[in-house]
C-alpha positions in Angstrom: -25.7 -9.5 57.6 -24.8 -12.0 55.0 -26.0 -11.5 51.4 -26.4 -14.7 49.5 -26.4 -14.5 45.7 -28.0 -17.7 44.3 -28.5 -17.9 40.6 -29.8 -20.5 38.3 -29.4 -19.9 34.5 -30.8 -22.2 31.8 -28.7 -21.1 28.9 -31.2 -22.2 26.2 -34.3 -21.0 28.1 -36.0 -17.7 28.1 -35.9 -16.9 31.8 -33.9 -16.8 35.0 -34.9 -18.6 38.2 -33.4 -17.0 41.2 -33.8 -18.2 44.8 -33.3 -16.3 48.1 -32.0 -13.4 46.0 -31.6 -9.8 47.0 -33.3 -7.6 44.4 -30.3 -5.3 44.3 -27.4 -7.8 44.2 -26.6 -7.0 40.6 -26.4 -3.3 41.3 -24.1 -3.9 44.2 -21.9 -6.2 42.2 -21.8 -3.8 39.2 -20.9 -0.8 41.3 -18.6 -2.8 43.7 -20.1 -0.4 46.3 -19.4 -0.2 50.0 -23.2 0.4 50.5 -23.8 -3.4 50.3 -24.7 -3.5 54.0 -27.4 -0.8 53.5 -29.2 -2.0 50.4 -32.0 -4.4 51.3 -34.9 -5.9 49.5 -35.7 -9.6 49.9 -37.6 -11.1 47.0 -40.8 -13.1 47.3 -40.3 -16.8 46.6 -43.2 -18.2 44.6 -42.2 -20.6 41.8 -41.1 -24.2 42.6 -37.7 -25.2 41.0 -37.9 -28.2 38.7 -35.1 -30.5 39.5 -33.4 -32.9 37.1 -31.5 -36.1 37.8 -28.9 -35.7 35.0 -25.1 -35.5 35.5 -23.9 -32.4 37.3 -20.4 -31.1 38.0 -19.7 -28.9 41.1 -16.7 -26.7 40.8 -15.4 -24.6 43.8 -15.2 -20.8 43.4 -12.6 -18.7 45.0 -13.0 -15.0 45.2 -10.2 -12.5 45.0 -10.0 -8.7 45.2 -7.8 -7.1 42.5 -7.2 -3.6 41.2 -9.9 -4.3 38.6 -12.5 -5.3 41.2 -13.6 -8.6 42.7 -13.3 -11.8 40.6 -14.3 -15.4 41.2 -11.9 -18.0 39.9 -12.0 -21.7 39.2 -9.0 -24.0 39.0 -8.5 -25.7 35.6 -5.8 -27.7 33.9 -5.1 -27.6 30.1 -3.3 -30.0 27.9 -1.1 -33.1 28.6 0.9 -32.9 30.8 -1.5 -30.6 32.6 -0.9 -26.9 32.8 -2.7 -25.4 35.8 -4.4 -22.1 35.4 -7.0 -20.0 37.4 -9.9 -18.9 35.2 -12.2 -16.0 36.0 -15.9 -17.2 35.7 -17.7 -14.8 33.4 -21.5 -15.0 33.0 -21.3 -12.0 30.6 -19.2 -13.5 27.9 -19.1 -16.8 26.0 -15.5 -17.4 24.9 -13.0 -19.3 27.0 -9.5 -17.9 26.6 -6.1 -18.2 28.2 -2.9 -16.1 28.2 -0.3 -17.4 25.8 3.4 -17.8 26.5 4.5 -14.5 24.9 2.8 -12.7 27.8 4.8 -14.5 30.5 8.2 -13.1 30.9 11.1 -15.6 31.2 12.2 -14.3 34.5 8.8 -14.8 36.1 8.3 -11.2 37.0 4.8 -10.6 35.6 2.7 -7.5 36.0 0.0 -8.3 36.8 0.8 -11.8 37.9 -0.2 -14.1 35.0 -0.4 -17.8 34.3 0.2 -18.8 30.8 -0.7 -21.9 28.6 1.7 -23.1 26.0 0.4 -25.4 23.2 4.0 -26.3 22.4 4.3 -28.0 25.8 1.1 -30.0 25.3 1.1 -33.3 23.4 -2.7 -33.3 23.2 -3.3 -30.0 21.5 -4.6 -29.6 18.0 -4.1 -26.4 16.0 -7.1 -24.8 14.4 -6.7 -23.9 10.7 -4.4 -21.0 10.2 -6.2 -17.7 9.8 -8.9 -18.3 12.4 -8.3 -15.4 14.8 -9.8 -14.2 18.1 -10.5 -10.6 18.9 -12.2 -9.2 22.1 -12.7 -5.7 23.5 -13.9 -5.0 27.0 -15.9 -1.9 28.0 -12.8 -0.6 29.8 -11.2 -0.5 26.3 -8.7 -3.3 26.8 -8.3 -5.2 23.5 -7.2 -8.8 23.3 -6.0 -10.7 20.2 -5.0 -14.3 19.7 -5.5 -17.6 17.9 -7.5 -20.7 18.5 -6.5 -24.2 19.5 -8.2 -27.3 20.8 -6.9 -29.2 23.8 -7.9 -31.1 26.9 -9.5 -29.2 29.7 -9.8 -30.7 33.2 -12.1 -28.8 35.5 -13.6 -30.2 38.7 -13.7 -34.0 38.4 -14.2 -34.2 34.6 -12.1 -33.8 31.5 -13.2 -32.3 28.2 -11.1 -34.1 25.6 -11.3 -31.4 22.9 -12.3 -27.9 23.8 -11.8 -25.1 21.4 -10.5 -21.9 23.2 -8.5 -18.9 22.4 -4.8 -18.3 23.3 -4.1 -14.6 23.8 -1.0 -13.3 22.1 -1.4 -9.5 22.8 -3.3 -7.7 25.5 -3.6 -8.2 29.3 -6.9 -7.7 31.1 -6.4 -8.9 34.7 -4.2 -11.3 36.7 -4.7 -15.1 36.6 -4.8 -17.4 33.6 -7.8 -16.4 31.6 -11.6 -16.5 31.4 -14.2 -19.3 31.5 -17.2 -17.9 29.5 -20.7 -19.1 30.3 -23.0 -16.7 28.4 -25.1 -17.2 25.2 -23.0 -18.4 22.3 -24.9 -15.9 20.0 -22.2 -13.4 21.0 -19.3 -15.8 20.2 -17.6 -16.3 16.9 -14.3 -17.0 15.3 -13.0 -15.1 12.3 -11.5 -16.6 9.2 -10.7 -13.8 6.7 -13.9 -12.0 6.0 -16.0 -14.8 7.4 -17.3 -15.2 11.0 -18.8 -18.4 12.4 -19.9 -19.8 15.7 -18.2 -22.8 17.4 -19.1 -25.0 20.4 -18.3 -23.2 23.7 -17.5 -24.7 27.1 -21.0 -25.6 28.0 -21.9 -26.9 24.5 -18.8 -29.1 24.5 -19.5 -30.5 28.0 -23.0 -31.3 27.0 -22.0 -32.9 23.7 -19.5 -35.1 25.5 -22.1 -36.3 27.9 -20.3 -34.8 30.9 -23.4 -32.8 31.9 -27.1 -33.6 31.4 -28.2 -30.3 30.0 -26.7 -27.1 28.8 -27.1 -25.0 31.9 -25.3 -23.6 34.9 -26.0 -22.5 38.4 -23.8 -20.0 40.2 -23.9 -19.8 44.0 -21.9 -17.3 46.0 -22.5 -17.9 49.7 -21.7 -14.5 51.1 -20.4 -11.8 48.9 -19.6 -9.4 51.8 -17.3 -11.7 53.8 -16.9 -15.2 52.6 -15.3 -15.0 49.1 -16.2 -18.6 48.1 -18.9 -20.4 46.3 -19.8 -23.1 43.8 -20.3 -23.2 40.1 -22.6 -26.1 39.2 -23.0 -27.1 35.5 -25.6 -29.4 34.1 -28.1 -29.5 37.0 -29.5 -27.5 39.9 -28.4 -28.5 43.4 -31.6 -28.3 45.5 -29.7 -28.3 48.8 -28.2 -24.9 47.8 -31.1 -23.3 46.0 -34.0 -24.4 48.1 -37.4 -25.4 46.9 -38.8 -22.1 45.6 -37.7 -19.4 43.2 -38.7 -16.3 41.3 -38.7 -16.2 37.5 -37.2 -13.2 35.7 -37.4 -12.7 32.0 -34.1 -12.1 30.2 -34.3 -8.7 28.4 -33.0 -8.5 24.9 -30.9 -5.3 25.0 -29.3 -5.7 21.6 -29.3 -8.0 18.6 -26.9 -10.2 20.6 -28.6 -11.9 23.6 -27.4 -10.5 26.9 -28.0 -11.7 30.4 -30.1 -8.9 31.8 -33.1 -8.7 34.1 -35.4 -5.8 35.0 -34.8 -3.7 38.2 -38.0 -2.3 39.5 -37.3 -0.9 43.0 -34.4 0.5 45.1 -34.6 0.4 48.9 -32.0 2.2 51.0 -32.1 1.6 54.8 -30.0 3.1 57.6 -30.4 2.9 61.3 -32.4 6.2 61.2 -34.6 5.9 58.1 -35.6 3.9 55.1 -36.5 5.1 51.6 -38.1 3.2 48.8 -38.1 4.4 45.2 -39.6 2.9 42.0 -37.0 2.3 39.3 -37.0 1.2 35.7 -33.7 -0.1 34.4 -32.3 -3.2 32.7 -29.4 -4.7 34.8 -26.7 -6.7 33.1 -25.9 -9.9 35.0 -22.1 -10.3 34.9 -21.2 -10.8 38.6 -17.8 -12.3 38.1 -16.2 -9.8 35.8 -17.0 -6.1 36.5 -15.5 -5.0 33.2 -18.3 -6.6 31.1 -17.6 -8.2 27.7 -18.7 -7.6 24.1 -17.5 -9.3 21.0 
């Protein structure tokens, strides 16, 4: 049977609103398990969704299986003239970053296949002050290092005229062009010598530029098991996809840095012969698009 994963996340709010959601979808995603067909628990729909009438951008999602797991990508273009890249949508990290030209071999034989952005080929880029560096380490121990630039980003039907993002000089995590981070900006910072400071991320910039009506996103994956497509909506909830009712989940503060995590209270395993329900107490991180998970 199909398993819809419908998420609504208000970035500056204190809860999640989830419609038609399987209770165990986060566990299935995190484990990338073949038991997806056997894990069932439909949530009760109780709270009406409050809809807004502010600008919204709908961006198609395309799923892809890789050696590192299943990822969901969006098409984006950086700079002028436009340089097209596929970005992994990551709800578990905040920074947007792309691979730099030093990681793309001149002969085009890349392992894994990479797409790279070159600020030297963009007339619209602006360098960030020298010494402002980017560092990231994933739970799988991959380390990325790079520098910051600002440039145009075209995504969906809209263009951000001046988005700050990182260009990776060393380190490769997975194939594609980089990451579009959507999480809390409390986990995001740039380094300048011994100082660290926050800067506007993708959602902050889109909101500030008036492209979206509020600083929020909604991630809809139509059918994780078979149909590897979906939609990323930023700025407003699409009622036609999420229905009229939802369940609220409090975001759990796991560390000093805000993480997107909700409580898991029950596991239900069903087979043609039997069904077993067990109570459970666990905090589940919500990073459905990047199984590696991110920490700054």
